[in-house]
N, C-alpha and C positions, 0 to 999 in steps of 0.2 A: 602665841609667842612669835615675835619677829624672827625673820630669817637671819642666820649668822652672817657676818660680813665675809666675803670671799677672801681666800688666801691670795694675796698679791705679792709679786716680786718686788725687790727693792727699786728696780727701775720703774715699774708701774706706779708704785707708791710716790716716787719722786716726781713723775710726770703728772699725777693727780694733784699733788701739792702746787706745782707750777701752774697748772690749769686753774685751780681754785684761786691762786694768788692773782692771776690775770683777770679773772672775773671780778674779784674784789677791787683791784686797781681800777678797772674800767668803771665800776659802779661808783667809786669815789670820784673819779675824774669827771663823771657826769653829774656829780653832786646829788645823787639819788640815795635816799635812806634805805637801809636793808629792809625795812617793813614795806615800803612802797615797791621796791624791786621784787620782793618775794610775792606780793599780791599780784603784781603785773605778770609774773611768771607762773602764777597759779600754784604756789606752795607756801608753806609756813616760813616764818622768819627763821626758825631753828633749822629747817632744811637748807635754806640759803646759806646760813652760817656754816653748816656741815660741808656744803659745797665749796665754800670759800676756804675751808681748812683742808680740802682735798680728800675727804673721807671716801673710802672705796665702797661703802655700803649704800650710798646714795645711787639711785638708778641713773643710767646714762641719759634717759629721757628727761630727768630733772636738771641734769647738767646742761643739756641742750636747750631746754626751756629758758634757763638763766642766761645762756649765751646769746640766744636769739632776742630775748627781752632787752639786753643791753646793747644790741645792734652789732654784735660780734659775728664773725664767721668761724666755722669749725672745719679743719682739715687734717688730713693724715699724711705725713711724709715718711718715706722710708729713711732710715739713719744715714745712708750713703747717698741719698738723692739730693742734689743741690736745689735750693729754693726756686731757682730760675726754671727748672724743668717742670714745675707743678702748674704754673699758670695763674694761680690766685694772686701772686705778688703784683700782678698788673693792675689790680684794683687800687684806686687811689686811697691812701691812708691804711692800707693793709699791714698789720704787724704780725709776724709768726709768734707762736706761743714760745718757742725756743729759737733763739737766734744763733745759728752756727757760725762760729768765728771764721772758718774757712770760706764762707760765702761772702764775707765783708772784709776786704784787705786792710782798710784803715783801722777798723775795730780790732782786728787780729793784731796789728802793730801796736795799738794803744793798749791792748790787754795782755801785754808780754808777761805780766806778773801773775796771770791766772793759770794754775796748774790743776790737772786732774779732771778737767772737763773741756769739751770742744764746743759747748753751747752755753749761752747766757739767757736769763729772762730779760724781757724788755726793760724792766726797771734797772737791772744790773747794767745793761748795755747803755742806756741813757746816762747813768751815773758815770760810766767810763768816758763817754763822749764829753760830758759836762766838765768833769775834772781834768781832762786832757785837751780841752778846747784849743789851747794855744799850740798844741802839737799836730793838730789836724792839717794835712796837706790838701787844701781845698782844690788845687789844680789836679790832684791825683784822684780825687773822689769819683767813683763810678756813679753813673746816674741812679742805679738801684740802691746804692748805699746812701746817696743824697736823699732819695725818697724815703728810705728807712728812717734816717735822722729826723726829717720833717714830720713824719708820721709819729714817731716817739715823742717828739715835742708837743705835737697837737694832742695826742691821746693821754699823755701823762702830765699835762698841766704846765709845761714850760711855756711861759709867755712869749718867748721869741725863739726863732729858729737858730740853730748853732751854725748853719751854713748860709 
């Protein structure tokens, strides 16, 4: 009989769903089928599907195998720790799993209508940048935010940079 899934908090469940979504988005951006990605990660297609749904019963090892197979990095940030203090952001093309609004002033300004959260998924952030392109103040963009926009465009399939 398989082990029962652990009891997870609402925050942990939400984070797993975000992580799973990022894995799915990356796989699709690379144009890799679920079957091929699962085989490369040493798991079944069903396990990869469960990872992409963010199910808590899947082992962390399976999550990390999927992450590494798709060329992603995994990191842990304290909720109050700015992304700049971590050091991984210096890698070209690095995209955080959750993009905190207070770390990116232009994104925070463009996302004025977002309530009840202080962080967005990369897909949500790119959508806000794309929909509000004409309101971007290119002269006021910090280098870190410009790098984020470029990385989002490259990773999520936008054929041209917003900046």
